[in-house]
LOPADO-541635 format. One line per field, with one value per atom (N, C-alpha, C): residue number from 1; residue in three letters; x, y, z. Coordinates in nm, 2 decimals. Atoms other than C-alpha are relative to their C-alpha. Layout:
<recs>
bake (NUM,...) .
pati (ALA,...) .
x (X,...) .
y (Y,...) .
z (Z,...) .
</recs>
This chain:
<recs>
bake (1,1,1,2,2,2,3,3,3,4,4,4,5,5,5,6,6,6,7,7,7,8,8,8,9,9,9,10,10,10,11,11,11,12,12,12,13,13,13,14,14,14,15,15,15,16,16,16,17,17,17,18,18,18,19,19,19,20,20,20,21,21,21,22,22,22,23,23,23,24,24,24,25,25,25,26,26,26,27,27,27,28,28,28,29,29,29,30,30,30,31,31,31,32,32,32,33,33,33,34,34,34,35,35,35,36,36,36,37,37,37,38,38,38,39,39,39,40,40,40,41,41,41,42,42,42,43,43,43,44,44,44,45,45,45,46,46,46,47,47,47,48,48,48,49,49,49,50,50,50,51,51,51,52,52,52,53,53,53,54,54,54,55,55,55,56,56,56,57,57,57,58,58,58,59,59,59,60,60,60,61,61,61,62,62,62,63,63,63,64,64,64,65,65,65,66,66,66,67,67,67,68,68,68,69,69,69,70,70,70,71,71,71,72,72,72,73,73,73,74,74,74,75,75,75,76,76,76,77,77,77,78,78,78,79,79,79,80,80,80) .
pati (MET,MET,MET,ASP,ASP,ASP,SER,SER,SER,CYS,CYS,CYS,VAL,VAL,VAL,PHE,PHE,PHE,CYS,CYS,CYS,ASP,ASP,ASP,ILE,ILE,ILE,VAL,VAL,VAL,ALA,ALA,ALA,GLY,GLY,GLY,VAL,VAL,VAL,ALA,ALA,ALA,PRO,PRO,PRO,ALA,ALA,ALA,HIS,HIS,HIS,ARG,ARG,ARG,LEU,LEU,LEU,LEU,LEU,LEU,GLU,GLU,GLU,ASP,ASP,ASP,ARG,ARG,ARG,HIS,HIS,HIS,THR,THR,THR,LEU,LEU,LEU,ALA,ALA,ALA,PHE,PHE,PHE,LEU,LEU,LEU,ASN,ASN,ASN,VAL,VAL,VAL,ALA,ALA,ALA,PRO,PRO,PRO,ALA,ALA,ALA,THR,THR,THR,THR,THR,THR,GLY,GLY,GLY,HIS,HIS,HIS,ALA,ALA,ALA,LEU,LEU,LEU,VAL,VAL,VAL,VAL,VAL,VAL,PRO,PRO,PRO,ARG,ARG,ARG,ARG,ARG,ARG,PRO,PRO,PRO,ALA,ALA,ALA,GLU,GLU,GLU,GLY,GLY,GLY,LEU,LEU,LEU,TRP,TRP,TRP,ASP,ASP,ASP,LEU,LEU,LEU,ASP,ASP,ASP,GLU,GLU,GLU,GLU,GLU,GLU,GLU,GLU,GLU,HIS,HIS,HIS,ALA,ALA,ALA,GLN,GLN,GLN,VAL,VAL,VAL,ALA,ALA,ALA,ARG,ARG,ARG,ALA,ALA,ALA,PRO,PRO,PRO,ALA,ALA,ALA,GLY,GLY,GLY,TRP,TRP,TRP,ARG,ARG,ARG,GLY,GLY,GLY,CYS,CYS,CYS,CYS,CYS,CYS,LEU,LEU,LEU,LEU,LEU,LEU,ARG,ARG,ARG,TRP,TRP,TRP,PRO,PRO,PRO,ARG,ARG,ARG,LEU,LEU,LEU,GLY,GLY,GLY) .
x (-0.10,-3.46,-0.07,0.05,-3.53,0.02,0.00,-3.60,0.14,-0.13,-3.28,-0.02,0.01,-3.22,-0.02,0.02,-3.19,-0.15,0.14,-3.53,-0.09,0.10,-3.69,0.02,-0.01,-3.54,-0.07,0.08,-3.67,-0.14,0.14,-4.01,-0.06,0.04,-4.02,-0.01,0.02,-4.02,0.11,-0.12,-3.67,0.03,-0.04,-3.56,0.13,-0.11,-3.32,0.00,0.00,-3.21,0.00,0.02,-3.33,0.05,-0.05,-3.14,-0.08,0.07,-3.28,-0.04,0.05,-3.48,-0.06,0.07,-3.62,-0.08,0.07,-3.82,0.07,-0.07,-3.54,0.11,-0.10,-3.30,-0.03,0.01,-3.28,0.14,-0.12,-2.99,-0.04,0.02,-2.96,0.14,-0.11,-2.70,0.05,-0.06,-2.47,-0.02,0.00,-2.52,0.13,-0.15,-2.14,0.08,-0.06,-2.01,0.16,-0.14,-1.64,0.04,-0.03,-1.66,-0.14,0.11,-1.91,-0.08,0.08,-2.21,0.02,-0.02,-2.11,-0.15,0.13,-2.43,0.01,0.01,-2.54,-0.11,0.09,-2.73,-0.04,0.05,-2.94,-0.12,0.12,-3.19,-0.12,0.13,-3.55,-0.04,0.01,-3.56,0.09,-0.08,-3.43,0.10,-0.10,-3.10,0.11,-0.11,-2.82,0.12,-0.12,-2.56,-0.02,0.01,-2.49,-0.01,0.00,-2.43,-0.14,0.14,-2.79,-0.10,0.08,-2.91,0.02,-0.01,-2.98,0.09,-0.09,-2.77,-0.05,0.06,-3.02,-0.02,0.01,-3.08,0.13,-0.13,-2.70,0.04,-0.03,-2.67,-0.08,0.07,-2.95,0.06,-0.07,-2.77,0.13,-0.13,-2.44,-0.01,0.02,-2.58,-0.07,0.09,-2.80,0.08,-0.07,-2.52,0.03,-0.03,-2.42,-0.13,0.12,-2.78,-0.04,0.04,-2.82,0.11,-0.12,-2.48,-0.03,0.02,-2.60,-0.09,0.09,-2.88,0.08,-0.07,-2.64,0.11,-0.09,-2.38,-0.05,0.08,-2.64,-0.03,0.04,-2.76,0.12,-0.11,-2.42,0.13,-0.12,-2.13,0.12,-0.12,-1.78,0.05,-0.05,-1.64,0.16,-0.15,-1.27,0.05) .
y (-0.03,-6.59,0.01,-0.01,-6.63,0.14,-0.13,-6.32,0.02,-0.05,-6.14,0.12,-0.12,-5.87,0.13,-0.13,-5.61,0.01,0.00,-5.72,0.04,-0.03,-5.70,0.15,-0.14,-5.35,0.08,-0.07,-5.24,0.00,0.03,-5.38,0.06,-0.06,-5.21,-0.10,0.11,-5.54,0.01,-0.01,-5.51,0.15,-0.14,-5.19,0.04,-0.06,-4.96,0.15,-0.14,-4.60,0.05,-0.04,-4.48,0.14,-0.13,-4.19,0.06,-0.04,-4.14,-0.10,0.10,-4.32,0.06,-0.04,-4.30,-0.12,0.11,-4.52,-0.12,0.11,-4.74,-0.04,0.03,-4.73,0.04,-0.04,-4.70,0.00,-0.02,-4.57,-0.01,0.02,-4.67,-0.01,0.02,-4.66,-0.14,0.13,-4.97,-0.03,0.04,-5.16,-0.02,0.03,-5.22,0.10,-0.10,-4.90,0.00,-0.01,-4.86,0.14,-0.14,-4.48,0.07,-0.09,-4.22,0.02,-0.02,-4.21,-0.10,0.12,-4.54,-0.04,0.04,-4.60,-0.11,0.10,-4.88,0.06,-0.02,-4.82,-0.13,0.13,-5.11,0.03,-0.01,-5.16,-0.04,0.04,-5.20,-0.13,0.13,-5.50,-0.10,0.10,-5.82,-0.04,0.04,-5.92,-0.06,0.07,-6.16,0.08,-0.09,-5.91,0.09,-0.10,-5.64,-0.05,0.07,-5.88,-0.05,0.05,-5.98,0.12,-0.11,-5.63,0.02,-0.04,-5.51,0.12,-0.11,-5.23,0.12,-0.13,-4.95,-0.01,0.02,-5.09,0.03,-0.02,-5.10,0.15,-0.14,-4.74,0.09,-0.06,-4.63,-0.01,0.01,-4.77,0.08,-0.08,-4.62,0.15,-0.15,-4.28,0.06,-0.05,-4.25,0.08,-0.08,-4.13,0.15,-0.14,-3.84,0.09,-0.07,-3.74,0.05,-0.03,-3.72,0.08,-0.05,-3.57,0.14,-0.13,-3.21,0.00,0.02,-3.33,-0.05,0.06,-3.54,0.10,-0.09,-3.27,0.11,-0.10,-3.03,-0.06,0.07,-3.29,-0.05,0.06,-3.44,0.06,-0.06,-3.20,-0.09,0.08,-3.35,0.01,-0.01,-3.44,-0.01,0.00,-3.39,0.11) .
z (-0.10,4.92,0.14,-0.13,5.29,0.06,-0.06,5.50,0.07,-0.07,5.64,0.08,-0.09,5.89,-0.08,0.08,5.61,-0.06,0.04,5.48,0.09,-0.12,5.82,0.03,-0.02,5.86,-0.10,0.10,5.53,0.01,-0.02,5.61,0.13,-0.12,5.94,0.13,-0.10,6.14,0.10,-0.10,6.29,0.03,-0.04,6.47,-0.06,0.04,6.32,0.01,0.01,6.34,-0.14,0.14,6.00,-0.01,0.04,5.85,-0.11,0.11,5.52,-0.10,0.09,5.26,-0.12,0.12,4.91,-0.05,0.06,4.68,-0.02,0.05,4.60,0.12,-0.10,4.91,0.13,-0.14,5.29,0.06,-0.08,5.50,0.14,-0.14,5.86,0.07,-0.06,6.13,0.02,-0.03,6.17,0.15,-0.14,6.50,0.06,-0.05,6.51,-0.08,0.08,6.37,0.02,0.00,6.27,0.04,-0.03,6.33,0.02,-0.02,6.43,-0.12,0.11,6.19,-0.11,0.10,6.01,-0.03,0.05,5.80,-0.11,0.11,5.57,-0.09,0.10,5.25,-0.07,0.06,5.12,-0.10,0.10,4.83,0.07,-0.05,4.91,-0.05,0.05,4.69,0.06,-0.05,4.85,-0.10,0.09,4.71,0.09,-0.09,4.84,0.00,0.02,4.72,-0.11,0.10,4.50,-0.14,0.14,4.20,-0.03,0.03,4.23,-0.04,0.04,4.16,-0.15,0.13,3.81,-0.02,0.02,3.66,0.06,-0.05,3.75,0.15,-0.15,4.11,0.06,-0.04,4.16,0.00,0.01,4.04,0.11,-0.09,4.27,0.14,-0.14,4.58,0.01,0.01,4.46,0.01,0.01,4.40,0.13,-0.12,4.72,0.10,-0.11,4.96,-0.06,0.06,4.71,0.01,-0.01,4.69,0.13,-0.15,5.07,0.06,-0.06,5.13,0.07,-0.07,5.20,0.12,-0.11,5.43,0.12,-0.11,5.64,0.06,-0.05,5.66,0.09,-0.09,5.81,0.13,-0.12,6.05,0.09,-0.07,6.15,-0.06,0.06,6.09,0.05,-0.02,6.09,0.14,-0.13,6.42,0.00,-0.01,6.52,-0.08) .
</recs>
């Protein structure tokens, strides 16, 4: 797979406002947010899409936001 912007962000080559990360995933703010705090969660391993991840990797990406919820609510309380 050729390098992509997400690969470059994970590698630290492309700039991004990193929010949280762990061994398997990285969350960062979207450059074209639909709403305040719109973030993306990506796997650290390159993949063209979710269907290219194995079952465990998919689960890690899906679980990441729930594991970080308390931290984010403390940092960014609900607006409005």
